[in-house]
N, CA and C atoms as an extended XYZ file, in Angstrom:
291
Properties=species:S:1:pos:R:3:atomname:S:1:resname:S:1:resid:I:1 pbc="F F F"
N        45.641        0.310       -1.311 N   MET     1
C        44.565       -0.806       -0.728 CA  MET     1
C        44.033       -0.048        0.457 C   MET     1
N        45.043        0.374        1.536 N   ASN     2
C        44.476        0.900        2.502 CA  ASN     2
C        43.563        2.242        2.448 C   ASN     2
N        43.963        3.118        1.334 N   VAL     3
C        43.146        4.139        1.101 CA  VAL     3
C        41.475        4.044        0.866 C   VAL     3
N        41.390        2.519       -0.116 N   ARG     4
C        40.207        2.279       -0.269 CA  ARG     4
C        39.538        1.496        0.975 C   ARG     4
N        40.182        0.942        1.677 N   LEU     5
C        39.538        0.220        2.871 CA  LEU     5
C        39.211        1.326        3.916 C   LEU     5
N        40.015        2.425        4.018 N   ASP     6
C        39.836        3.503        4.784 CA  ASP     6
C        38.417        4.310        4.490 C   ASP     6
N        38.326        4.321        3.241 N   ASN     7
C        37.039        5.125        2.651 CA  ASN     7
C        35.874        4.227        2.736 C   ASN     7
N        36.239        2.897        2.526 N   LEU     8
C        34.658        2.014        2.813 CA  LEU     8
C        34.393        1.872        4.308 C   LEU     8
N        35.459        2.102        5.284 N   ARG     9
C        35.301        2.002        6.490 CA  ARG     9
C        34.307        3.423        6.992 C   ARG     9
N        34.874        4.419        6.458 N   ARG    10
C        34.143        5.786        6.807 CA  ARG    10
C        32.752        5.596        5.954 C   ARG    10
N        32.831        5.314        5.127 N   ARG    11
C        31.413        5.109        4.356 CA  ARG    11
C        30.381        4.286        5.066 C   ARG    11
N        30.854        2.981        5.667 N   ARG    12
C        30.105        2.088        6.374 CA  ARG    12
C        29.714        2.883        7.777 C   ARG    12
N        30.549        3.635        8.330 N   GLU    13
C        30.127        4.322        9.748 CA  GLU    13
C        29.149        5.397        9.483 C   GLU    13
N        29.149        6.217        8.232 N   LEU    14
C        28.283        6.957        7.972 CA  LEU    14
C        26.857        6.378        7.702 C   LEU    14
N        26.832        5.265        6.868 N   LEU    15
C        25.565        4.712        6.735 CA  LEU    15
C        25.063        4.100        7.925 C   LEU    15
N        26.083        3.530        8.817 N   VAL    16
C        25.331        2.912        9.943 CA  VAL    16
C        24.651        4.060       11.170 C   VAL    16
N        25.309        5.026       10.987 N   SER    17
C        24.667        6.239       11.839 CA  SER    17
C        23.322        6.903       11.134 C   SER    17
N        23.465        6.766        9.725 N   GLN    18
C        22.099        7.388        9.211 CA  GLN    18
C        21.095        6.468        9.202 C   GLN    18
N        21.400        5.332        9.556 N   ALA    19
C        20.437        4.147        9.727 CA  ALA    19
C        19.886        4.271       11.300 C   ALA    19
N        20.717        4.504       12.138 N   ALA    20
C        20.409        4.568       13.499 CA  ALA    20
C        19.339        5.989       13.591 C   ALA    20
N        19.750        6.970       13.108 N   ALA    21
C        19.047        8.052       12.855 CA  ALA    21
C        17.560        7.841       12.415 C   ALA    21
N        17.585        7.305       11.242 N   GLN    22
C        16.497        7.152       10.499 CA  GLN    22
C        15.529        6.080       11.568 C   GLN    22
N        15.926        5.138       12.333 N   ARG    23
C        15.329        4.291       13.200 CA  ARG    23
C        14.718        4.820       14.156 C   ARG    23
N        15.550        6.109       14.500 N   SER    24
C        14.896        6.771       15.796 CA  SER    24
C        13.628        7.444       15.320 C   SER    24
N        13.836        8.110       14.027 N   GLU    25
C        12.766        8.774       13.737 CA  GLU    25
C        11.530        8.270       13.440 C   GLU    25
N        11.680        7.182       12.810 N   VAL    26
C        10.597        6.131       12.436 CA  VAL    26
C         9.992        5.733       13.777 C   VAL    26
N        10.564        5.551       15.113 N   THR    27
C        10.184        5.174       16.162 CA  THR    27
C         9.177        6.227       16.764 C   THR    27
N         9.730        7.465       16.632 N   TYR    28
C         9.056        8.799       17.190 CA  TYR    28
C         7.759        8.788       16.469 C   TYR    28
N         7.709        8.791       14.901 N   VAL    29
C         6.257        8.889       14.234 CA  VAL    29
C         5.782        7.559       14.548 C   VAL    29
N         5.786        6.155       14.745 N   ALA    30
C         5.149        5.280       14.995 CA  ALA    30
C         4.636        5.555       16.234 C   ALA    30
N         5.250        6.154       17.454 N   LEU    31
C         4.581        6.193       18.730 CA  LEU    31
C         3.475        7.444       18.545 C   LEU    31
N         3.871        8.376       17.886 N   HIS    32
C         3.131        9.378       17.623 CA  HIS    32
C         1.613        8.872       17.064 C   HIS    32
N         1.933        8.198       15.945 N   LEU    33
C         0.668        7.756       15.239 CA  LEU    33
C        -0.271        6.727       15.773 C   LEU    33
N         0.602        5.811       16.645 N   GLN    34
C        -0.173        4.970       17.674 CA  GLN    34
C        -1.079        5.550       18.657 C   GLN    34
N        -0.789        6.815       19.184 N   LYS    35
C        -1.782        7.714       20.050 CA  LYS    35
C        -2.808        7.983       19.377 C   LYS    35
N        -2.817        8.506       18.326 N   HIS    36
C        -3.726        9.219       17.447 CA  HIS    36
C        -4.600        8.106       16.685 C   HIS    36
N        -4.098        6.865       16.464 N   LEU    37
C        -4.980        6.110       15.881 CA  LEU    37
C        -5.425        5.145       17.083 C   LEU    37
N        -5.395        5.220       17.953 N   GLN    38
C        -6.026        4.449       18.903 CA  GLN    38
C        -7.812        4.197       18.850 C   GLN    38
N        -8.152        5.329       18.846 N   PRO    39
C        -9.795        5.367       18.651 CA  PRO    39
C       -10.201        4.626       17.246 C   PRO    39
N        -9.281        4.662       16.322 N   VAL    40
C        -9.893        3.904       15.021 CA  VAL    40
C        -9.610        2.497       15.292 C   VAL    40
N        -8.467        2.231       15.988 N   ASP    41
C        -8.300        0.524       16.381 CA  ASP    41
C        -9.464       -0.061       17.159 C   ASP    41
N        -9.652        0.855       18.147 N   THR    42
C       -11.161        0.480       19.038 CA  THR    42
C       -12.337        0.551       18.154 C   THR    42
N       -12.393        1.331       17.181 N   ALA    43
C       -13.670        1.114       16.380 CA  ALA    43
C       -13.841       -0.088       15.505 C   ALA    43
N       -12.299       -0.160       14.871 N   PHE    44
C       -12.310       -1.374       14.120 CA  PHE    44
C       -12.545       -2.880       14.780 C   PHE    44
N       -12.092       -2.748       15.989 N   ALA    45
C       -12.418       -3.867       16.933 CA  ALA    45
C       -14.035       -4.083       17.268 C   ALA    45
N       -14.388       -3.014       17.358 N   VAL    46
C       -15.985       -3.062       17.575 CA  VAL    46
C       -16.593       -3.550       16.405 C   VAL    46
N       -16.421       -2.993       15.426 N   VAL    47
C       -16.932       -3.550       14.257 CA  VAL    47
C       -16.585       -5.005       13.865 C   VAL    47
N       -15.456       -5.528       14.069 N   GLN    48
C       -15.264       -6.862       14.003 CA  GLN    48
C       -16.139       -7.744       14.835 C   GLN    48
N       -16.305       -7.203       16.368 N   ALA    49
C       -17.099       -8.003       17.210 CA  ALA    49
C       -18.381       -7.988       16.487 C   ALA    49
N       -19.074       -6.817       16.357 N   ILE    50
C       -20.491       -7.086       15.748 CA  ILE    50
C       -20.735       -7.740       14.537 C   ILE    50
N       -19.420       -7.989       13.726 N   ARG    51
C       -19.693       -9.232       12.512 CA  ARG    51
C       -19.653      -10.463       13.181 C   ARG    51
N       -19.021      -10.633       14.042 N   LYS    52
C       -18.717      -11.689       14.540 CA  LYS    52
C       -20.150      -12.245       15.432 C   LYS    52
N       -20.816      -11.279       16.018 N   HIS    53
C       -21.912      -11.475       16.855 CA  HIS    53
C       -22.897      -10.544       16.649 C   HIS    53
N       -23.602      -10.805       15.206 N   PRO    54
C       -24.609      -10.016       15.206 CA  PRO    54
C       -25.835      -10.045       16.142 C   PRO    54
N       -25.919      -10.945       16.723 N   GLY    55
C       -27.188      -11.256       17.810 CA  GLY    55
C       -26.897      -10.025       18.987 C   GLY    55
N       -25.753      -10.087       19.222 N   VAL    56
C       -25.346       -9.082       20.250 CA  VAL    56
C       -25.680       -7.266       19.939 C   VAL    56
N       -25.706       -7.375       18.604 N   ALA    57
C       -25.783       -6.099       18.163 CA  ALA    57
C       -26.972       -5.583       17.983 C   ALA    57
N       -27.914       -6.636       17.368 N   LEU    58
C       -29.381       -6.574       17.521 CA  LEU    58
C       -29.945       -6.236       18.723 C   LEU    58
N       -29.540       -7.153       19.852 N   ALA    59
C       -30.132       -7.070       21.033 CA  ALA    59
C       -29.804       -5.691       21.658 C   ALA    59
N       -28.559       -5.070       21.477 N   GLY    60
C       -28.328       -3.679       21.614 CA  GLY    60
C       -28.992       -2.739       21.135 C   GLY    60
N       -29.449       -2.787       19.987 N   ALA    61
C       -30.154       -1.854       19.166 CA  ALA    61
C       -31.514       -2.034       19.582 C   ALA    61
N       -32.164       -2.998       19.993 N   THR    62
C       -33.419       -3.041       20.416 CA  THR    62
C       -33.748       -2.138       21.710 C   THR    62
N       -32.575       -2.145       22.447 N   LEU    63
C       -32.467       -1.290       23.852 CA  LEU    63
C       -32.628       -0.061       23.512 C   LEU    63
N       -32.148        0.488       22.409 N   LEU    64
C       -32.073        2.018       21.990 CA  LEU    64
C       -33.262        2.508       21.604 C   LEU    64
N       -34.140        1.619       21.177 N   PHE    65
C       -35.613        1.976       20.276 CA  PHE    65
C       -36.169        2.633       21.712 C   PHE    65
N       -37.162        3.465       21.063 N   PRO    66
C       -38.103        4.235       22.402 CA  PRO    66
C       -39.089        3.030       22.893 C   PRO    66
N       -38.926        3.264       24.179 N   ALA    67
C       -40.020        2.364       24.808 CA  ALA    67
C       -41.495        2.720       24.573 C   ALA    67
N       -42.446        1.307       24.561 N   PRO    68
C       -43.790        1.953       24.921 CA  PRO    68
C       -43.987        2.671       26.098 C   PRO    68
N       -45.189        3.295       26.254 N   ARG    69
C       -45.447        3.856       27.458 CA  ARG    69
C       -45.987        3.125       28.500 C   ARG    69
N       -46.355        1.898       28.123 N   ASN    70
C       -47.024        1.175       29.051 CA  ASN    70
C       -45.647        0.201       29.744 C   ASN    70
N       -45.551        0.411       31.161 N   LYS    71
C       -44.318        0.066       31.947 CA  LYS    71
C       -44.221       -1.708       31.724 C   LYS    71
N       -45.368       -2.305       31.734 N   LEU    72
C       -45.453       -3.617       31.628 CA  LEU    72
C       -44.771       -4.311       30.113 C   LEU    72
N       -45.147       -3.556       29.196 N   PHE    73
C       -44.497       -3.730       27.605 CA  PHE    73
C       -42.868       -3.506       28.026 C   PHE    73
N       -42.734       -2.055       28.517 N   LEU    74
C       -41.320       -1.812       28.542 CA  LEU    74
C       -40.470       -2.768       29.352 C   LEU    74
N       -40.684       -3.066       30.449 N   TRP    75
C       -39.970       -4.277       31.368 CA  TRP    75
C       -40.215       -5.645       30.553 C   TRP    75
N       -41.037       -5.924       29.999 N   SER    76
C       -40.957       -7.301       29.438 CA  SER    76
C       -40.421       -7.229       28.287 C   SER    76
N       -40.076       -6.214       27.407 N   GLY    77
C       -39.305       -6.220       26.375 CA  GLY    77
C       -37.826       -6.036       26.721 C   GLY    77
N       -37.455       -5.726       27.647 N   ARG    78
C       -35.968       -5.286       28.243 CA  ARG    78
C       -35.814       -6.449       29.064 C   ARG    78
N       -36.786       -7.631       29.704 N   LEU    79
C       -36.432       -8.646       30.296 CA  LEU    79
C       -36.222       -9.861       29.250 C   LEU    79
N       -36.782       -9.703       27.902 N   PHE    80
C       -36.769      -10.905       26.873 CA  PHE    80
C       -35.348      -10.327       26.307 C   PHE    80
N       -35.102       -9.264       26.170 N   THR    81
C       -33.532       -8.994       25.450 CA  THR    81
C       -32.615       -9.572       26.290 C   THR    81
N       -32.814       -9.144       27.745 N   ALA    82
C       -31.863       -9.590       28.626 CA  ALA    82
C       -31.658      -11.108       28.636 C   ALA    82
N       -32.673      -11.862       28.529 N   TRP    83
C       -32.809      -13.495       28.385 CA  TRP    83
C       -32.166      -13.707       27.124 C   TRP    83
N       -32.263      -13.097       26.140 N   GLU    84
C       -31.695      -13.681       24.853 CA  GLU    84
C       -30.388      -13.432       24.783 C   GLU    84
N       -29.847      -12.271       25.431 N   LEU    85
C       -28.415      -12.065       25.640 CA  LEU    85
C       -27.693      -13.064       26.474 C   LEU    85
N       -28.476      -13.604       27.705 N   PHE    86
C       -27.873      -14.427       28.480 CA  PHE    86
C       -27.928      -15.837       27.769 C   PHE    86
N       -28.782      -16.140       26.989 N   CYS    87
C       -28.781      -17.569       26.331 CA  CYS    87
C       -27.601      -17.515       25.217 C   CYS    87
N       -27.262      -16.367       24.520 N   MET    88
C       -25.994      -16.227       23.909 CA  MET    88
C       -24.773      -16.242       24.107 C   MET    88
N       -24.844      -15.771       25.621 N   ALA    89
C       -23.623      -15.574       26.218 CA  ALA    89
C       -23.349      -17.129       26.810 C   ALA    89
N       -24.327      -17.764       27.016 N   ARG    90
C       -24.172      -19.299       27.757 CA  ARG    90
C       -23.482      -20.287       26.402 C   ARG    90
N       -24.150      -19.951       25.490 N   LYS    91
C       -23.967      -20.886       24.363 CA  LYS    91
C       -22.575      -20.525       23.927 C   LYS    91
N       -22.179      -19.389       24.084 N   GLN    92
C       -20.558      -19.057       23.807 CA  GLN    92
C       -19.707      -19.504       24.866 C   GLN    92
N       -20.113      -19.283       25.948 N   TRP    93
C       -19.185      -19.989       27.093 CA  TRP    93
C       -19.081      -21.426       26.856 C   TRP    93
N       -20.003      -22.202       26.569 N   ARG    94
C       -20.167      -23.794       26.394 CA  ARG    94
C       -19.117      -23.974       25.255 C   ARG    94
N       -19.257      -22.891       24.144 N   ALA    95
C       -18.492      -23.501       22.779 CA  ALA    95
C       -16.923      -23.280       23.127 C   ALA    95
N       -16.573      -22.185       24.093 N   VAL    96
C       -15.345      -21.978       24.389 CA  VAL    96
C       -14.427      -23.048       25.400 C   VAL    96
N       -15.393      -23.640       26.261 N   ARG    97
C       -15.063      -24.794       27.117 CA  ARG    97
C       -14.468      -25.885       26.333 C   ARG    97
């Protein structure tokens, strides 16, 4: 019986050391992947924010369009966009409170 218990104890020690080595390797790989997948995570968060607040995406897209040559139209369009953004932010602020 002692031989059997001794074999079981050695087998257990081997398995515990293998598990520790595997945990260490998984931790190393996870840290390596985390560094490389950070931009993907950021892009996913941006997409989720756009899906949650489509008005902000629309307002941002309007700022990217070429502006007309007339300065009055240019600044009136930008001010209107800023006003719309302000109104949406104010509504969100009230909803959070």
